[in-house]
N, C-alpha and C positions, 0 to 999 in steps of 0.2 A: 504494500500500500504506500503510495507516494505521499510525501508531506504536502498538505493542502494549502500551499501558499496563495491559491486563488481565494481562500477564505481569510488567511492572516493579513495579507496586504490590504484588502478592502476594509477590514475591521480597523486597522491602524489609520488608514486614510480618512475614513468616516469620522472616527473619534477626533483626529487632528482638525479636520474642517469644522466639526461641531464645536470644539473648544475655541478655536480661533475666531470663528464668526459670531459666536454667542457672547464673547467677552465684551465687546462694546455695549451690548444691551445690558449685561450685568454691571458694567461700570456705572452706567447711569442709574440703575436701580439701587445699587448699594450706596451711592452718594445721597440719594433721597432718603434712604433708611438710616443714614449716619454711620454706616460701616466703613470708616476710613481710619488710616493709621496717621495720626498727627505727628509732626516733627517733635523731637525730644532730645534728651541728653545723649542717649545711646543710638540715636537715629542719624542717618546720613542724608535723608531727603529733606528738602526745604519747604515742601508744601504737602497738604493732606493727600494721601495715596489711597485710592479705592481698594478695598479688600475683596476683589471680585474673582480672583484666580480659582479658588476652590469650587465655586459655583459653575464656572465655565468648564473646568476639567470634568466635573460630575456630569454636566450636560453632554459633553462630547462622548464620554464613556457610555452613558445611557443610550445615546443615539446609535452607537456601534452595537451595543447589546441588542437593541430592538431590531436593527438591520440583520444581525446574525440570527435572531430567532425567526425572522421572516424568511431568511435564506434556507432554513431547514425544511421548509415546505415546498421548495423548488426541486427540480430534477438536477442532480449533480452528474457530471461527466464520469466521476469515479464512484460507483455504488458502494464500494467497500468503505471509502472515506465517509460518505453520507451515513452509512450504517453505524460506523464507529462513533461519529458525532451524536447521532440520535440516541444511541445506547447510553452515552455519557450524560446527555441532557435528561433523559427519562429516569436514569438511575439516581441522578443527583439533583432532581428538580427541587426537592425540599431544601437541600443545602444551598442551592443557587439562590433560592428566594430569601433565605436567611442572610446570605452574603450581600445581596443587593440591598436588603433592608438595613443591614449593618452599615453599608456605605452611606445610605441616606441619613441614618441616625448619627453617624460620626461627623458627617458634614454639617448637619443641623446643630450638633453640639458645638462644633467649632464656630459656626456662624453666630450662635448665641453669645459665645465668648467674645467674638469680634465686636458685637454690638453692646454687650452689657458688662464685659470683663468679669466673668464668673469667678467665684472664689475657688481656690485650688482644690478644696475638698469636693465641691460640687462637680467640678470638671472631671476629677478623678473617678467619682462615682459613676458619671455618665460613661466614661471610657470602660470602666469595669463591667457595666451592664451589657454593653455591646460585645465586649470580649467574651463574657459568659454565654451570651446567646450563640455565638459562633461555636464555642466549645461544646455546649449542650446539643448543638445540631449534629455533632459527630465529627466535626473538622478539628482534628487534634494532633498534637505531637505525642509520640509514644516513647521514643528513645529506648525501645526494647524492654520497657518495664510494663508487665501485664497488670497494671492497676488503673482503673478508671479515674480515681481521685488524683493520682499522680499526673496522668495525661491532661486532666482538666486544669489543674493548677499550673502546670508548665505552659499550656497553651494560653491561658489567660495572662500569665506573666510575660510571655513572649509578645503578645499583641500590645499590652500596655507599654512594654519597653520600646517597641518599634514606633508606636504612635508618638511617644514623648521624645524619642531620639530624633525623629524627623521634625517634630515641633521645635526642638532645640536648634536644628541645622537651618531653620528658616531665619537666618540673620544677615544674609547678603543676597543681592540680586542673583537669581538663578540657581543658588546653591541647593536648596531643598528640592526644587522641581527637577534639576539636572541629576541629582543623586537618585531620585525616584525613577526617572526615565532609564538610567543605566541599570539599576537593580531590576526593574520590571522587564527590561530587554533580556537580561541574562536568564531570568526565571522563565521567560517565554521560550528562549532557545533550549534551555534544559528540559522543559516540559515537551516541546516538539520532538526533541531527539528521543524521548522515551515513548512517543506515540500518544501522549496525553493532550489531545488536540483541543479539547474544551478549555482546559487550563491555559494552554498556549494562546488560544484566541482571546481569552479575557486579559491575559498579560499584554499581548500586542495592542489591545484596545487602550490599556492604561498608558503604554508607550506613546501611542498616537495622541491621546488627550493631553499629555504633558508636553509633547512636542508642539502642539498647537498653541499652548500657553506661553512657552519659553520666549518667543520673540517679543512678547509684551512685557517681559520681566528681565531680560538680559540682552545686552549689558546695561542698557538704560531702562529703568522700570517705568511703565505707565500703569501698572497694576501690581498688587502683591497677592500672593496666595492667601494670606490670612490664616488664622487658626482653622478655618473651615477647610482650606486646602492642605495644610500640613497634617491635619488629622486624617483627611482622606488618603493622602499619599502614604502616610505611615501605616494606616489600616490595610490598604491594598497590598503594600509590600510585605507586611507581616503575613497576610493570608496567602499570598502567592508563594511564600517560603514554606508554607505548610502543605499546600495542595499536591504538589508533585510527589511521587513515590521515589525518593532518592535511593532507597534500598529495596530490593526485591529478591526473590529466589533465583530469578534469571541473572541478576547482577548482584551477587552476595558480597558486596564490599561495604563493610560497616562504616568506614570513614566517609562514604558518600553523603551520610546525613549531616556532615559538617559543611557541605557546600553552601548553605545559606549564610554561614558565618563569614565565608570568604566574600560572597557577593555584598554583604552588608558590613564589611569590616570598617569602613570609614565612618558612617554614622554611629555605629556601636562604640567604636573607639573614642569618638568625640564625646559621646554621652558619658562614658566611664571617666574620662579625664576631667570633664567639667564637674561632674558630681563630686569627685575626689577633691578637686580644687576648691569647690565651695564648702565642702565639709571641713577642710583644713583651715579655711578662713572663718569658720563659724557662721556661714551664711546658709539659709535654707536652700535646698537644691533646686526649688522651683522658682527662685528669684533670678531674673536674667542678669547677665553681666557680659563682659567683653573678653572672656578667656577661652573661647572656642578656638579650634584649629584655624578657622578662617581669620579670626582676629589676631592670632599669634603670627600668622603669615604676613598680615598687613604690617604689624609692628616690626617684622623682620625686614621690611622694605618693599614688599610686593604691593601692587595696586589691588583694590578689591576685585577687579575683573580677573587679574592674573591669579590671585589667591583661589578664586572659585575654579578656574581652569586647572590649577594644580590638584585640587581635591577631586575634581571630575576625573582627571587622569589617574589619580591614585585608586579611585573606585573602579575604574575600568580595568586597571591592572590586577587588583585583588579579585575582581569578578572573573577575569580570564583564568585564574587559578582554578576556579570552580569547574570550568569547562574541561580542564585537563585532569581534574581530580578524579 
């Protein structure tokens, strides 16, 4: 059975177009709602910036998902590919519904934070509820431990970690969206190589949606992702790291389960070093500062644009290890 690039490419292109074309509409809408990032002490922009990116990325991804669902009811040139895709959709219909609902809920949670600046406890509770719904739907990390409680706790912890890691990386133009695009592309390729075409299609759609947003955000920003976008990106990257079967009886290599850690090495490392840095200074871990990798590179003499490009390159390099792994 051939890899269905005739499905993957349209999914990415539709998501890209939907994200890019809907962004001007969302920019106007969020300005009216007051969802803007005002200039401040830790900010580099001089005027209020609309927090429209997350809503545009979600729009593009949903359009691609809808187009993909419609395509399943058409006649494919490769019946075997169509059968494999339909089998995956029918078998995972309930889980897919939970994943879509989780994406909507995580985006809404971030949008509420963009508008009202939620208390950290309230925001964390919302993240935990979404992560719990995903784990209870059966989308879990097992790590070879036959315990439902263990898999539930590890899965929830993983999703919470990635959502907040990408939320932390949203500190320079293009950084969060670019890291999300690179990670989702690697997960798409890994899933496609294993014949998990439904997972790959979802991942390529995430790639396309982020690619449609990036020109609006990098190198000069006309819109920010906002918490709605960073929550959505972190959520989808976390889920895409869980869905592929990196270990199977056909490929019994236990170390393959470490592939997501290579793909996500940059945002996870940034999260760890920032939390440790804040702990050493007696600062709450959820209070923002300028001690991220991106800020350290700028203080070392790089421009913000070059600092972001260096971190993109690092993420691409560590992700490549996962393909060879």
